ZANU-631689 format. One record per residue (C-alpha): residue number from 1; chain; x, y, z. Coordinates in Angstrom, 1 decimal, padded with zeros to 4 digits. Example, Ala and Ser with C-alpha at 12.3 -4.5 7.8 and 13.67 -1.06 7.14 Angstrom:
2
> num|chaine|x|y|z
> 1|A|012.3|-004.5|007.8
> 2|A|013.7|-001.1|007.1
***
This chain:
109
> num|chaine|x|y|z
> 1|A|002.1|-007.4|025.8
> 2|A|-000.3|-005.8|023.4
> 3|A|000.5|-002.5|021.5
> 4|A|-001.6|000.4|022.7
> 5|A|-002.3|001.9|019.3
> 6|A|-005.6|003.3|020.4
> 7|A|-003.7|005.7|022.6
> 8|A|-002.4|007.5|019.5
> 9|A|-004.2|009.9|017.2
> 10|A|-006.3|008.4|014.4
> 11|A|-004.1|010.0|011.7
> 12|A|-001.0|008.4|013.2
> 13|A|-002.7|005.0|013.4
> 14|A|-003.7|005.2|009.8
> 15|A|-000.2|006.3|008.7
> 16|A|001.2|003.3|010.6
> 17|A|-001.2|000.9|009.0
> 18|A|-000.2|002.1|005.5
> 19|A|003.5|002.0|006.4
> 20|A|002.9|-001.6|007.4
> 21|A|001.1|-002.3|004.2
> 22|A|004.1|-000.9|002.2
> 23|A|006.6|-002.9|004.3
> 24|A|006.7|-005.8|001.9
> 25|A|008.4|-005.3|-001.5
> 26|A|005.9|-007.4|-003.3
> 27|A|003.1|-005.1|-002.3
> 28|A|005.1|-002.1|-003.4
> 29|A|005.9|-003.8|-006.7
> 30|A|002.2|-004.5|-007.2
> 31|A|001.2|-000.9|-006.5
> 32|A|003.9|000.4|-008.8
> 33|A|002.8|-002.0|-011.6
> 34|A|-000.8|-001.0|-011.2
> 35|A|000.2|002.7|-011.3
> 36|A|002.2|002.2|-014.5
> 37|A|-000.3|000.0|-016.3
> 38|A|-003.5|001.8|-015.1
> 39|A|-005.3|-001.6|-015.1
> 40|A|-004.2|-005.2|-014.6
> 41|A|-005.5|-008.7|-014.5
> 42|A|-004.5|-010.9|-011.6
> 43|A|-002.6|-013.4|-013.8
> 44|A|-000.7|-010.7|-015.5
> 45|A|000.6|-009.4|-012.2
> 46|A|001.8|-012.9|-011.2
> 47|A|003.7|-013.1|-014.6
> 48|A|005.4|-009.8|-013.8
> 49|A|006.7|-010.7|-010.3
> 50|A|009.0|-013.5|-009.1
> 51|A|006.2|-014.9|-007.0
> 52|A|003.6|-017.6|-007.3
> 53|A|000.1|-016.7|-008.3
> 54|A|-001.2|-017.7|-004.9
> 55|A|001.3|-015.4|-003.1
> 56|A|000.4|-012.5|-005.5
> 57|A|-003.3|-013.1|-004.7
> 58|A|-002.6|-012.9|-001.0
> 59|A|-000.8|-009.6|-001.4
> 60|A|-003.6|-008.3|-003.7
> 61|A|-006.1|-009.2|-001.0
> 62|A|-004.2|-007.2|001.6
> 63|A|-004.1|-004.2|-000.7
> 64|A|-007.8|-004.6|-001.5
> 65|A|-008.7|-004.9|002.2
> 66|A|-006.9|-001.6|002.9
> 67|A|-008.9|000.1|000.2
> 68|A|-005.9|001.0|-001.8
> 69|A|-006.9|-001.1|-004.8
> 70|A|-010.2|-002.1|-006.3
> 71|A|-011.0|-005.4|-008.1
> 72|A|-013.7|-006.1|-010.5
> 73|A|-014.6|-009.6|-011.8
> 74|A|-014.4|-010.0|-015.5
> 75|A|-015.1|-013.5|-016.7
> 76|A|-012.6|-015.8|-015.0
> 77|A|-010.3|-012.9|-014.1
> 78|A|-010.3|-010.1|-011.6
> 79|A|-009.2|-006.7|-013.0
> 80|A|-007.4|-004.7|-010.3
> 81|A|-006.6|-000.9|-010.3
> 82|A|-005.5|001.7|-007.8
> 83|A|-008.2|003.6|-006.0
> 84|A|-007.1|007.2|-007.0
> 85|A|-008.9|008.8|-004.1
> 86|A|-007.3|006.6|-001.5
> 87|A|-003.9|006.9|-003.2
> 88|A|-004.1|010.7|-003.0
> 89|A|-005.2|010.5|000.6
> 90|A|-002.3|008.2|001.6
> 91|A|000.2|010.3|-000.4
> 92|A|-000.8|013.5|001.3
> 93|A|-000.5|011.9|004.7
> 94|A|003.0|010.6|004.0
> 95|A|004.0|013.9|002.5
> 96|A|002.8|015.8|005.5
> 97|A|004.7|013.4|007.8
> 98|A|007.9|013.5|005.7
> 99|A|007.8|017.3|005.5
> 100|A|008.0|017.7|009.2
> 101|A|010.8|020.3|009.8
> 102|A|013.6|019.0|011.8
> 103|A|015.9|021.6|013.2
> 104|A|019.6|021.2|012.3
> 105|A|021.6|020.5|015.4
> 106|A|024.5|018.3|016.3
> 107|A|023.6|015.2|018.2
> 108|A|026.2|013.8|020.6
> 109|A|024.5|010.4|021.0
***
């Protein structure tokens, strides 16, 4: 059975895609590292995480495909950084979702 994501609003689909992107701790660690260092080189990222360089590259590719990070070739290395515009967009969408008011009531479930 295939999920019917197209039946949901575009903003919900996008939020779900980014939730899935952040569902792996390695990708969260990479985003955190890039935010802290402002700029990184692929090899440096692998040195900072308990993962092989190949695995880090796979996670970097997923982050890059989502548009959250940018990569620029510099000699034999690729310099990665966060896309500030995309980060702000994702952050505002998650904040809006997490700020949904939930009425206080007792649930008898």
